[in-house]
C-alpha positions as CSV (number, residue, x, y, z in Angstrom):
1,M,0.0,0.0,0.0
2,G,1.4,3.4,-1.0
3,S,2.0,6.1,1.6
4,K,-0.7,8.3,0.1
5,N,-3.3,5.5,0.5
6,K,-2.2,5.0,4.1
7,L,-2.5,8.7,4.9
8,K,-5.9,8.8,3.2
9,R,-7.1,5.9,5.4
10,F,-5.7,7.4,8.6
11,K,-7.6,10.6,7.8
12,E,-10.8,8.7,7.0
13,N,-10.4,6.7,10.3
14,E,-10.6,10.0,12.1
15,T,-14.1,10.5,10.7
16,F,-15.4,7.1,11.8
17,D,-17.3,7.1,15.1
18,N,-16.3,3.4,15.6
19,V,-12.6,4.0,15.5
20,F,-10.4,5.2,18.4
21,Q,-6.7,6.2,18.0
22,P,-5.5,7.3,21.4
23,S,-1.9,8.4,21.9
24,R,0.4,6.0,23.8
25,E,0.8,8.6,26.4
26,D,-2.9,8.8,27.1
27,V,-3.3,5.0,27.1
28,V,-0.3,4.4,29.5
29,G,-1.5,7.3,31.7
30,D,-4.9,5.7,32.0
31,L,-6.6,8.6,30.3
32,F,-8.5,6.6,27.8
33,P,-12.1,7.5,28.6
34,L,-13.9,4.2,27.7
35,K,-11.9,2.0,30.0
36,G,-14.5,0.2,32.1
37,K,-17.2,2.0,30.2
38,W,-17.3,0.4,26.8
39,N,-20.8,-1.0,27.2
40,T,-22.3,1.9,29.1
41,D,-20.8,4.8,27.1
42,F,-20.1,3.4,23.6
43,F,-22.3,0.4,22.9
44,K,-25.0,1.5,25.3
45,N,-26.1,-2.0,26.2
46,D,-25.0,-4.8,28.6
47,N,-24.2,-7.4,25.9
48,P,-21.1,-9.6,26.2
49,L,-17.9,-7.8,25.2
50,V,-15.5,-9.7,22.8
51,L,-12.0,-8.6,21.7
52,E,-10.1,-9.6,18.6
53,L,-6.4,-9.0,19.1
54,G,-4.3,-8.3,16.1
55,C,-7.4,-7.8,14.0
56,G,-5.7,-6.9,10.7
57,K,-8.3,-5.8,8.2
58,G,-11.0,-6.3,10.7
59,E,-12.8,-9.0,8.6
60,Y,-13.3,-11.4,11.6
61,S,-14.5,-8.7,13.9
62,V,-17.1,-7.6,11.3
63,G,-18.1,-11.1,10.5
64,L,-18.6,-12.0,14.1
65,A,-20.6,-8.7,14.7
66,E,-22.9,-9.5,11.8
67,K,-23.5,-13.0,12.9
68,Y,-23.9,-12.2,16.6
69,P,-25.9,-8.9,16.9
70,N,-26.3,-9.5,20.7
71,K,-22.6,-9.3,21.4
72,N,-20.2,-6.3,21.2
73,F,-16.9,-6.6,19.4
74,V,-13.7,-4.5,19.5
75,G,-10.9,-5.2,17.0
76,I,-7.4,-4.1,18.2
77,D,-4.4,-3.5,15.9
78,I,-1.4,-1.1,15.9
79,K,-1.9,-0.6,12.2
80,G,-4.9,1.6,11.6
81,A,-4.5,1.6,7.8
82,R,-5.3,-2.1,8.0
83,F,-8.5,-2.1,10.0
84,W,-9.8,0.9,8.0
85,R,-11.4,-1.8,5.8
86,G,-13.4,-3.3,8.6
87,A,-14.3,0.1,10.1
88,K,-15.6,1.4,6.8
89,T,-17.6,-1.8,6.1
90,A,-19.2,-1.4,9.6
91,V,-20.1,2.2,8.9
92,D,-21.4,1.6,5.4
93,T,-23.6,-1.3,6.5
94,G,-24.9,0.3,9.7
95,L,-23.2,-2.2,12.0
96,H,-23.2,-0.7,15.5
97,N,-21.9,-3.5,17.6
98,V,-18.3,-3.4,16.4
99,A,-15.5,-0.8,17.0
100,F,-11.8,-0.6,16.4
101,I,-8.9,0.8,18.4
102,R,-5.4,1.5,17.3
103,T,-3.1,0.5,20.1
104,Q,-0.5,-2.1,21.1
105,I,-1.9,-5.4,22.5
106,E,0.5,-5.1,25.4
107,L,-1.6,-2.1,26.6
108,I,-5.1,-3.7,26.7
109,N,-5.2,-3.5,30.5
110,H,-5.1,0.3,30.0
111,I,-8.0,0.1,27.5
112,F,-10.3,-2.3,29.4
113,S,-10.9,-2.7,33.1
114,E,-10.7,-5.9,35.2
115,N,-13.6,-8.2,34.5
116,E,-14.8,-6.1,31.6
117,V,-14.2,-8.6,28.8
118,D,-16.1,-11.8,28.1
119,E,-14.1,-13.3,25.3
120,I,-10.9,-12.9,23.3
121,W,-10.1,-14.0,19.8
122,I,-6.6,-14.3,18.5
123,T,-6.8,-14.9,14.7
124,F,-3.7,-15.9,12.7
125,P,-1.0,-14.3,14.8
126,D,2.6,-14.3,13.8
127,P,3.9,-17.6,15.4
128,Q,7.3,-16.0,16.2
129,I,9.0,-19.3,15.6
130,K,12.5,-18.3,16.5
131,Y,13.3,-18.9,20.2
132,K,14.4,-15.3,20.8
133,R,11.0,-14.2,19.6
134,T,9.2,-16.3,22.3
135,K,8.3,-13.1,24.3
136,H,6.3,-11.9,21.3
137,R,4.1,-15.0,21.0
138,M,0.6,-14.0,21.7
139,T,-0.1,-17.1,23.8
140,N,3.0,-17.1,26.0
141,S,2.6,-17.0,29.8
142,E,3.0,-13.2,30.1
143,F,0.3,-12.5,27.5
144,L,-2.1,-15.0,29.2
145,Q,-1.7,-13.2,32.5
146,L,-2.4,-9.9,30.7
147,Y,-5.6,-11.3,29.2
148,K,-6.6,-12.6,32.6
149,K,-6.5,-9.1,33.9
150,V,-9.3,-7.9,31.7
151,L,-11.3,-11.2,31.3
152,K,-14.3,-12.0,33.5
153,K,-13.9,-15.0,35.7
154,D,-15.5,-17.4,33.2
155,G,-14.0,-15.6,30.2
156,V,-12.6,-17.6,27.3
157,V,-9.8,-17.2,24.8
158,N,-10.0,-18.5,21.2
159,L,-6.9,-19.1,19.1
160,K,-7.3,-19.7,15.3
161,T,-4.1,-20.2,13.3
162,D,-2.7,-21.9,10.3
163,S,0.6,-22.5,12.2
164,E,1.0,-26.1,13.4
165,F,3.9,-24.7,15.5
166,M,1.7,-22.1,17.2
167,H,-1.1,-24.7,17.8
168,G,1.3,-27.2,19.4
169,Y,3.2,-24.6,21.4
170,T,0.0,-23.2,22.8
171,L,-1.5,-26.6,23.7
172,G,1.7,-27.6,25.4
173,L,1.9,-24.4,27.4
174,L,-1.8,-24.6,28.4
175,H,-1.5,-28.2,29.6
176,G,1.8,-27.5,31.3
177,E,0.5,-24.6,33.2
178,G,-2.8,-26.2,34.1
179,H,-5.2,-24.0,32.1
180,E,-8.5,-25.5,31.0
181,V,-8.6,-26.5,27.3
182,L,-12.3,-26.5,26.3
183,Y,-11.8,-27.6,22.7
184,A,-9.0,-28.2,20.3
185,N,-9.0,-29.2,16.6
186,H,-6.0,-29.4,14.4
187,N,-8.0,-29.2,11.1
188,V,-11.3,-27.4,11.6
189,Y,-12.5,-27.8,8.0
190,V,-11.8,-31.5,7.8
191,N,-12.7,-32.7,11.3
192,E,-16.3,-32.6,12.5
193,G,-17.4,-30.7,15.5
194,S,-15.9,-27.3,14.9
195,P,-17.9,-24.4,16.5
196,E,-19.9,-22.5,13.9
197,E,-18.1,-19.2,14.6
198,V,-14.8,-20.9,13.6
199,T,-15.8,-21.9,10.1
200,A,-18.6,-19.5,9.2
201,F,-16.3,-17.0,7.6
202,Q,-12.7,-16.6,6.5
203,T,-10.2,-13.8,6.5
204,F,-8.4,-12.7,3.3
205,Y,-5.4,-14.7,4.2
206,E,-7.3,-17.7,5.5
207,K,-9.0,-18.1,2.1
208,Q,-5.5,-18.2,0.6
209,Y,-4.4,-20.9,3.0
210,L,-7.5,-23.0,2.2
211,E,-6.8,-22.8,-1.5
212,I,-3.5,-24.6,-0.9
213,N,-5.1,-27.1,1.5
214,K,-3.3,-25.7,4.5
215,A,-4.9,-26.9,7.8
216,I,-6.5,-24.3,10.0
217,T,-6.3,-25.1,13.7
218,Y,-8.3,-23.9,16.7
219,I,-8.1,-23.9,20.5
220,R,-10.7,-22.6,23.0
221,F,-9.5,-22.3,26.5
222,K,-9.9,-20.7,30.0
223,I,-7.0,-19.2,31.9
224,K,-6.7,-20.7,35.4
225,E,-7.3,-18.6,38.5
């Protein structure tokens, strides 16, 4: 994408009432006004709140929002030019139960309060295969403890990935640390029993993976107390 296109999208994001682009200083200083108030002040209902971390183009957040109108969705990514697509689709189609925020995933405890989030989706994250990149894997121990800070007591995390490495690493870590694996499937489009929200729609990249018969894996789990 050219720099002109990026600038145009950043500008258009500023006009969308479903997009938030706070400064890092405001976020770290706990000055983000919707923290603890997403449902009361933005969505204006008490429906379950669901996050998609590293939402990319926002296709999954929008797809979930369309399919589950009685849930609220927030897509999070540091690259606002990416989720412009999802934000624009939501605006154009009058979808009011989805929003997007440009921030780092490491800062979600400054964006959401304790016990504010019902569910988290992690869709096709970078598996960070090299050992020295372990700290950046979105299902490592540190990230799980971060998610636990914002999740409700019975909150769940969903990992959908094309990476066998990420799937295996996460399953091993979950079992090793004593977290509760609710469901696991190493090929959701071949094996029966996959939850509907896992196979009902595909992201741009997921469709490419399926065209070359790459297995898509899925884990649903609870982080232990």
